[in-house]
C-alpha positions as CSV (number, residue, x, y, z in Angstrom):
1,X,117.6,78.3,52.3
2,X,120.2,80.1,54.5
3,X,123.9,79.0,55.0
4,X,124.4,78.6,58.7
5,X,126.6,80.7,60.3
6,X,128.8,79.6,64.1
7,X,127.6,81.3,67.2
8,X,130.0,82.0,69.8
9,X,129.5,83.5,73.2
10,X,130.8,86.6,73.6
11,X,133.6,87.9,75.9
12,X,133.6,90.5,78.7
13,X,135.4,92.8,76.3
14,X,133.0,92.1,73.0
15,X,129.7,92.7,75.1
16,X,130.6,95.8,76.6
17,X,132.0,97.1,72.9
18,X,128.8,95.7,71.8
19,X,126.7,97.9,74.5
20,X,128.5,101.2,73.6
21,X,127.0,100.9,70.2
22,X,123.3,99.5,70.8
23,X,120.8,101.5,70.8
24,X,119.0,99.3,73.7
25,X,120.5,98.1,76.9
26,X,121.4,93.6,76.7
27,X,122.4,91.9,79.8
28,X,125.2,89.1,79.0
29,X,124.0,85.6,79.7
30,X,126.6,83.2,79.8
31,X,128.2,85.0,76.7
32,X,125.2,85.6,74.9
33,X,123.4,89.0,75.0
34,X,119.8,89.5,75.8
35,X,117.8,92.8,74.7
36,X,116.3,94.0,77.6
37,X,112.3,94.9,76.9
38,X,111.4,99.3,78.8
39,X,109.6,98.5,82.2
40,X,106.1,99.9,82.8
41,X,105.3,103.2,84.5
42,X,104.6,101.2,88.3
43,X,108.1,99.5,88.0
44,X,109.8,102.2,87.5
45,X,107.8,104.6,90.2
46,X,108.6,101.4,92.7
47,X,112.0,101.3,91.9
48,X,112.1,105.5,92.1
49,X,110.9,105.0,95.7
50,X,113.4,102.4,96.5
51,X,115.9,104.6,95.2
52,X,114.2,107.3,97.7
53,X,114.1,105.0,100.4
54,X,117.4,103.5,100.5
55,X,119.4,107.0,99.2
56,X,119.8,108.7,102.9
57,X,120.6,105.2,104.3
58,X,123.3,104.3,101.7
59,X,124.7,107.9,101.8
60,X,124.7,107.6,105.8
61,X,127.0,104.7,105.4
62,X,129.0,105.9,102.6
63,X,127.8,103.3,100.2
64,X,126.7,104.2,96.9
65,X,123.5,102.8,95.5
66,X,123.1,102.5,91.7
67,X,119.9,101.9,90.2
68,X,119.2,100.3,86.5
69,X,121.7,101.4,84.7
70,X,125.0,100.0,86.3
71,X,125.4,96.7,85.3
72,X,126.8,94.0,87.4
73,X,128.9,91.1,86.3
74,X,127.8,88.1,88.5
75,X,130.7,85.4,86.5
76,X,133.0,86.0,83.7
77,X,130.4,85.6,81.1
78,X,126.9,86.4,82.6
79,X,126.4,90.6,83.4
80,X,123.2,91.6,84.4
81,X,121.4,95.2,85.0
82,X,119.8,95.1,88.2
83,X,116.7,97.7,89.3
84,X,119.0,98.4,92.4
85,X,121.9,97.4,94.1
86,X,124.4,99.2,96.7
87,X,128.3,99.1,97.1
88,X,130.0,99.7,100.3
89,X,133.4,98.3,99.8
90,X,135.8,99.7,96.9
91,X,134.6,98.1,93.4
92,X,136.5,100.5,90.9
93,X,134.9,99.1,87.5
94,X,134.2,102.5,85.2
95,X,131.5,99.7,83.3
96,X,130.2,97.4,85.7
97,X,130.4,96.3,89.3
98,X,131.3,93.2,90.8
99,X,130.7,93.4,94.8
100,X,127.6,94.5,96.0
101,X,126.2,93.7,99.5
102,X,122.4,94.4,98.2
103,X,120.5,93.8,94.8
104,X,117.3,94.4,94.7
105,X,115.1,93.5,91.7
106,X,111.4,94.6,91.2
107,X,109.1,91.6,89.8
108,X,107.1,92.2,86.9
109,X,105.0,89.8,84.3
110,X,108.0,89.3,82.0
111,X,110.8,89.3,84.8
112,X,109.6,87.4,88.0
113,X,110.9,83.9,86.8
114,X,114.1,84.9,85.3
115,X,114.7,87.4,88.6
116,X,113.2,84.1,90.9
117,X,115.5,81.3,89.3
118,X,118.1,82.3,86.8
119,X,119.6,85.4,88.7
120,X,118.8,83.9,92.4
121,X,121.0,81.4,90.9
122,X,123.9,83.7,89.7
123,X,123.2,86.4,92.6
124,X,123.3,84.4,95.6
125,X,127.3,83.5,94.5
126,X,128.4,86.7,94.9
127,X,130.9,86.2,97.7
128,X,130.4,90.2,98.8
129,X,126.2,89.9,98.5
130,X,124.7,89.9,102.1
131,X,120.8,90.1,100.9
132,X,119.1,89.5,97.7
133,X,115.1,91.5,97.6
134,X,112.6,91.0,95.3
135,X,109.9,93.8,95.7
136,X,106.8,92.8,93.4
137,X,105.9,96.3,91.5
138,X,102.1,94.4,90.9
139,X,100.6,94.3,94.7
140,X,102.5,95.0,97.8
141,X,104.5,91.9,98.5
142,X,108.7,91.7,99.0
143,X,110.8,88.6,99.3
144,X,114.4,88.5,100.6
145,X,117.3,86.0,100.6
146,X,120.0,86.5,103.7
147,X,123.1,85.6,104.2
148,X,123.4,84.2,107.8
149,X,126.0,82.0,109.0
150,X,124.4,78.6,108.3
151,X,123.8,79.9,104.5
152,X,120.7,81.8,103.3
153,X,117.6,82.3,104.8
154,X,114.5,83.4,103.4
155,X,112.1,85.7,104.3
156,X,109.0,87.2,102.7
157,X,106.5,90.5,104.0
158,X,103.3,91.7,102.7
159,X,103.5,95.0,105.3
160,X,105.9,96.4,107.7
161,X,110.0,96.3,107.6
162,X,112.6,93.9,105.3
163,X,116.0,94.6,107.5
164,X,119.1,95.6,104.7
165,X,122.0,93.9,106.5
166,X,125.1,95.9,104.4
167,X,122.8,99.5,105.5
168,X,122.2,98.5,108.8
169,X,118.5,99.6,108.3
170,X,114.9,98.4,107.2
171,X,113.3,98.8,103.7
172,X,109.8,99.7,105.2
173,X,107.1,98.5,102.5
174,X,104.7,101.3,102.6
175,X,107.9,103.4,101.2
176,X,108.1,101.2,98.4
177,X,104.8,101.5,97.1
178,X,104.0,105.3,98.1
179,X,101.3,106.6,95.7
180,X,100.5,103.4,94.1
């Protein structure tokens, strides 16, 4: 039997150093890295459709749109790679961002539970966040959590549009699922 080895959470700096050398991406959850699996064709096509739909709105408002490869630091020990996020205020981090006004995760069989529970709790704690959207990759359906005066409001849609508060526009679900 091998000797037991002590394990400790990584600091943000240690995590970023690990990511620079790692052959696969890792999210950091409470200081512990978790390797990310690759996404399906359908998942990627939904992400690309969302980028194409939100890109002009973001550009018009002077915001930046990040897809899949930019990290989001949600607290001192947790960093995710959201499928999409929009930043509309100064957020100078080179390797991660901290001030999104909109985060979108594309649901799949392997990510749905994490996106609906763990990430939901962490994202809704971000002071700059105005909306968190979950767009299902398997069927035309989206869910949104919106910050309003009294707290968070939940909306869902299988067709039509969902509001994008910080972009002062809408996500047309037909655009999200174009060609699928």
